[in-house]
C-alpha positions, 0 to 999 in steps of 0.5 A: 501466474495467468491471473496476475497478468490481467492488469498488465495485459491492458493495452498501453496508450503511447505518448510517442509516435512509432518513429520515436520508438526504439524496438527491442525484440527476440524474433529479429524484428527489432532495431536491437535483437536479443537471444535470451542471454545477456539481453541487458546489452541490447536493451541498454544500447537502445536506452542509450540511443534514446538518451543521446537523441532526445529530440528524435527518440522517447521510448524503448519498447520490448516486444513480446512474447519473449523473455529477456534474460539479464545478467547486469543492470538496465540503465534508464536516462531522463525523458525516457519511457521503458515499456513493453508488451504484456507478454514481454518479460525481463528475467534475472539470470540464474546464479547472478551473484550480484552485490547487495543493492545492485538492482535490475533497473536503475537511473543512468546518472548517479546524480539522478535523472528525471521524467522516467516512465516504466510500464506495461511488461513483466519482471520475474525476479527469479527467486528460485534461480538465485536462492543462495541469498536471503529475502529482504537483504537488499539483493536484486531490487527490481527498480532502485532510483536515487535523486530522481524526479517525475517517476511513473511506474504503472501497469507492471507485473512484478513477482518472485523477487528478492527485494523491492518492486520499486525502491526510490530515495530522495525523489519527488513526484512519484506515481506508482499505480495499477501494478500487480505485485506478488511474492517479492522479497521486501516491499512492493513500493519503498520510498525513502525521504521522498516528496509528492508520492501517490500509490493507487489501484495496485494489487499486492500480495505481500511476502517478507515485508509490506505492500507499500512502505513510506519512510521519512517521506511527505505529501503522500496519498495511498488509495484504491489499493487491494493488499493481502498476504499469501499464507506462509511462514514468510508471508510478510508484515503490514499491508502499509507501513508508515515510519519515521526514523533516523535523525534529521529526517524532517516532516511527515505531516501530510499523509492520506490513506483511503479507499483501500481494501486490506485483508488477510495480512500477516502483520497489521493492516497498517503500521505507523511508528516513529523512532526518530531520535533527533530532538528537533524532528522527532515529533514531526510525525503527525496528522496522518489521515486514514479514512473510508478503508476496509480491513478484514482478517488482518494480523494472522501472524502466529509469531508476533504480538504487534498484529491488528488492524491499525497499530500506532506509536509515536505519531501525533494526531492520527485520524481514523475515520469511516472505516470498517474493521471485521474479524481483525486478529488481536485488535482493530486499533491500538497504540502499541510498540513492537516487541523489545522496542521502547523509544522515548516519546516527549510530546505532550500528547500522541493522540489517535482520534477514531470516528465514524468507524464500524468495528466488529468480530475482533478475534484473539491474536494467535500468539499470547492470546490471553486478554486480546480481542478488544475493538480498540486498546491503548497499551501506551497510556503511560507513554503520553499516548491517548485514544479518543473514540467518537461515534463508532459502532462496536459489535461482537468483539471477543473480550470487549469494545475498548480499553484505556480509551475515552469514548463519546457517543459510541454505539454497540449494535449489529451494523447490518451489513449487506453480506459480511461473509462476502465482505460487502460492507454496504449498510442495509436500508429499506430505502436503498442500498447499492449492490455494486450494480444498482440500488436495492431495498432491504426489509431492515435498516442499519442503525449506522445510517445517520449516526456518524458525527453530527458535524461531519459533511454528508454532501456526497451521500445520495438523497434521502440522506437524513442530513447526517453522515453514515458510519462505515466505509461508504459514509459521505460517498455516492454509495452510502446507503439511503436514509428513511427520509 
């Protein structure tokens, strides 16, 4: 476990003076002191003191090293910071016996609280000590907030749980960042009908479900995360899950996913699907933008067919731009239903537009492999779904580059990555390639330099940039490989 505490061990800059902090300790040095049993009692006393005295106190600080064992929910109020040393651990008691949807931490008021911060310590969901309940059935979510606004969760380590890391419903202004998440029983972050959500620089290893899940939520940015799965039969679904469902759920029209590394996931790297049945809202899932990400070795699950890099159904105008897909099982990009799922789509066209991507070495999927291994495939051509390909590079995909798609100006050539085995997808260049520390020169130049869409911006690429965007992850970034002239 030492490896995953690295992010949490970074010192936290406090927004409060020491006089505004209420300390909780396990060594007798706190205002409230715990003994490793029913420690939620003292923690809740401290949080209540802060809530009742907002002009005097702002923060409850858990001192470490100590493991605070809780056998009931911790309640946090408005305008409150719950923080701790990186060596402070909140751990669920053995055989807790709680009902479903009773979380370890939630807001004080059923009508919602605002301006909540949780940061800097570890939460151990104690899966082994509570093994009689199933993963993913709503038990022991680490945090579950409803109707809460201005929520920040960062620099946390959350592991070995039964449910979600943060589950939040009907919230606004949610920030979830720099967390280390491992072997949870459901999603790392699960937002339900929320607005203004940002999730960045999290390190997530999935178990049971997804790393980051957005359900009926809008104005969402997901960026700079690293997501994978540990290899096990229970190792989860997609890295990122974007879903529209139920009835009367409104818009999902402003969602951006960029600068992420998604690899070795059990399910798809990203799964986007719509099962909204309300005629007034069912076609309001649209304009998802996925750009400048790296996907490799996603879709390892041997038990399902809907694996791949990005799997989509029922969303209109999904833009997939300047990504790299390497060694993806089944297909890099697909319009596809999951098994036994056949919703009725009524929009004139559900379009997926893929531009400036590099798609290489797609593999056959593990379940029912026959006919799989395309770079891009549209299984839903008869269901008003279309895929438009423009200025992409394809190379060594198992059975073909694309099927049932419209292609314009795509190339089929070795992209000449810096080091495919090390997952360094910078493009080789005789003029200059960024190696992570400095610019170096190669003896060859990639054919993907200056071959992206001619009308796309290249302004962020270093000179000489050929006045045209590069294909792949680093296109139109400061790390783009340099042109000949």
